[in-house]
C-alpha positions as CSV (number, residue, x, y, z in Angstrom):
1,K,107.0,95.8,152.7
2,M,104.3,97.0,155.2
3,G,105.3,94.4,157.8
4,Y,109.0,95.2,157.5
5,A,108.2,99.0,157.9
6,I,106.2,98.2,161.0
7,A,109.0,96.0,162.4
8,E,111.6,98.7,161.8
9,Q,109.4,101.4,163.4
10,A,108.7,99.2,166.4
11,I,112.4,98.7,166.9
12,N,113.0,102.4,166.7
13,E,110.3,102.9,169.4
14,G,112.3,100.4,171.6
15,A,110.1,97.3,171.2
16,E,111.5,93.8,171.1
17,V,110.4,92.5,167.7
18,I,109.8,89.0,166.4
19,L,109.4,89.2,162.6
20,I,107.9,86.1,161.0
21,S,108.4,86.5,157.3
22,G,107.8,84.5,154.1
23,P,110.4,84.5,151.3
24,T,111.3,88.1,150.3
25,S,114.2,90.1,148.9
26,L,113.7,92.6,151.7
27,T,116.4,93.0,154.4
28,P,115.1,92.4,157.9
29,P,115.5,95.4,160.2
30,V,118.6,95.3,162.5
31,G,117.6,94.3,166.0
32,C,114.6,92.0,165.2
33,T,114.4,88.3,165.8
34,L,113.7,86.9,162.3
35,I,111.8,83.6,161.9
36,P,111.8,82.7,158.2
37,V,108.9,80.6,156.9
38,V,108.0,79.2,153.5
39,S,104.4,78.1,153.6
40,T,101.2,79.3,155.2
41,K,101.4,76.3,157.5
42,D,104.9,77.3,158.5
43,M,103.7,80.8,159.3
44,Y,100.7,79.4,161.3
45,D,103.0,77.3,163.4
46,A,105.5,80.1,164.0
47,V,102.9,82.6,165.0
48,L,101.2,80.2,167.4
49,S,104.5,79.4,168.9
50,N,105.1,83.1,169.6
51,L,101.8,84.3,171.2
52,D,103.4,85.2,174.5
53,V,103.8,88.9,173.5
54,D,102.0,92.2,174.2
55,V,101.1,93.1,170.6
56,I,100.6,91.0,167.4
57,I,100.5,92.9,164.1
58,K,99.6,90.5,161.3
59,A,100.5,92.3,158.0
60,A,101.4,89.3,155.9
61,A,99.0,88.1,153.2
62,P,99.5,84.3,153.2
63,A,97.7,82.1,150.7
64,D,94.1,81.3,151.6
65,Y,94.2,78.0,149.7
66,K,96.7,75.3,148.9
67,P,96.7,72.4,146.5
68,A,94.8,69.5,148.0
69,H,97.4,67.0,146.7
70,Y,101.1,67.4,146.5
71,S,103.2,65.6,144.0
72,E,106.9,64.8,144.6
73,S,107.4,64.2,140.9
74,K,106.5,66.0,137.7
75,I,102.9,65.8,136.7
76,K,102.9,64.3,133.2
77,K,100.7,65.5,130.3
78,N,97.9,63.0,130.0
79,D,94.9,65.1,128.9
80,S,94.5,68.6,127.4
81,V,93.1,69.8,130.7
82,L,94.5,69.5,134.2
83,N,92.1,70.0,137.1
84,M,93.4,70.8,140.5
85,A,91.6,70.6,143.8
86,F,92.3,73.1,146.5
87,E,91.8,73.2,150.3
88,K,91.8,76.0,152.8
89,N,94.9,76.9,154.6
90,P,94.6,77.5,158.3
91,D,93.4,81.0,159.1
92,I,96.2,82.4,161.2
93,L,94.6,85.7,162.2
94,K,91.3,84.0,163.2
95,R,93.2,81.5,165.4
96,V,95.2,84.3,167.0
97,G,91.9,86.1,167.8
98,E,90.5,83.0,169.4
99,L,93.6,82.4,171.5
100,K,94.4,86.0,172.5
101,T,94.3,86.9,176.2
102,N,95.4,90.4,176.8
103,Q,97.3,91.0,173.6
104,I,96.5,93.8,171.2
105,V,95.9,92.3,167.8
106,V,96.1,94.3,164.6
107,G,95.1,92.7,161.3
108,F,95.1,93.9,157.7
109,A,92.5,93.7,154.9
110,A,93.9,94.1,151.4
111,E,90.7,94.2,149.4
112,T,89.7,94.9,145.8
113,D,86.1,95.9,146.4
114,D,83.7,96.7,149.2
115,V,86.7,97.4,151.4
116,E,84.7,98.8,154.4
117,T,82.3,95.8,154.6
118,Y,85.0,93.2,154.4
119,A,87.3,95.1,156.9
120,K,84.5,95.5,159.5
121,R,83.5,91.9,159.1
122,K,87.1,90.7,159.5
123,L,87.6,93.0,162.6
124,L,84.6,91.4,164.4
125,E,84.9,87.8,163.2
126,K,88.6,87.6,164.0
127,N,88.3,89.3,167.4
128,L,90.8,92.1,166.5
129,D,91.5,95.4,168.2
130,F,92.3,97.2,164.9
131,I,92.2,96.4,161.2
132,V,94.1,98.3,158.6
133,A,92.2,98.2,155.4
134,N,93.2,99.2,151.9
135,D,91.9,99.0,148.4
136,V,94.8,97.4,146.6
137,T,93.4,98.5,143.2
138,Q,94.2,102.2,144.1
139,E,97.4,103.6,142.7
140,G,99.9,104.1,145.5
141,A,98.3,101.4,147.7
142,G,98.9,97.7,148.3
143,F,101.7,95.4,147.6
144,N,105.1,96.2,145.9
145,T,104.8,99.9,146.6
146,D,106.6,102.1,149.1
147,T,103.3,104.0,149.8
148,N,99.9,103.0,151.1
149,I,96.4,104.5,151.4
150,V,94.6,103.0,154.4
151,T,91.6,103.2,156.7
152,I,92.1,102.1,160.3
153,Y,89.0,100.6,162.0
154,D,88.9,99.9,165.7
155,K,86.8,97.5,167.7
156,E,84.7,100.3,169.2
157,G,83.4,101.2,165.7
158,G,85.6,104.2,165.0
159,H,87.7,104.7,161.9
160,I,90.1,107.1,160.3
161,D,90.9,107.5,156.6
162,Y,94.5,108.3,155.6
163,T,95.7,109.7,152.3
164,C,98.6,108.3,150.4
165,M,101.8,108.2,152.4
166,E,105.0,106.3,152.8
167,K,104.6,102.9,154.5
168,A,107.0,104.1,157.2
169,E,104.5,106.8,158.1
170,V,101.6,104.3,158.1
171,A,103.7,102.2,160.4
172,K,104.1,105.1,162.8
173,I,100.4,105.7,162.8
174,I,99.6,102.1,163.5
175,L,102.1,101.9,166.3
176,N,100.8,105.1,167.9
177,K,97.3,103.6,168.0
178,V,98.7,100.5,169.6
179,I,100.7,102.5,172.2
180,E,97.6,104.4,173.1
181,R,95.9,101.1,173.9
182,L,98.7,99.6,176.0
């Protein structure tokens, strides 16, 4: 929902928007170029194919891991326990940070504990301009809600805490910060 709110607000501000989205029941904002993806690898490829932009806002939360082995057929019951191995998916935001030239890059950190530490680390390690952090355990924050409670950190070490507000309002705040940077 947050990514769609940002896309809609950016269109309202006059931006050309490419929305790379995984499966969802949400309706894409009118006026965006939608690139639908299914897997984290699909999203990785789509994002890297669309880096020639001024601003990249990465609000999606793709899976960090995927099964190490894929089966085309049903996995039969053989034992009472099934063990699965997982491997890391490519880190989209990290790669964007490595490849960025003059783009402004905004990431998100949806965390369940020690939000500030993880957000600041992600901001630095992934070469971001801003990171929008939230504690998804808080009521009114996170996924599947129309509201969010965020702290926005910038690469200069500043941060601002925001109280619970509609995701459309959070989108306006994020975009205003980006516009100030352009």
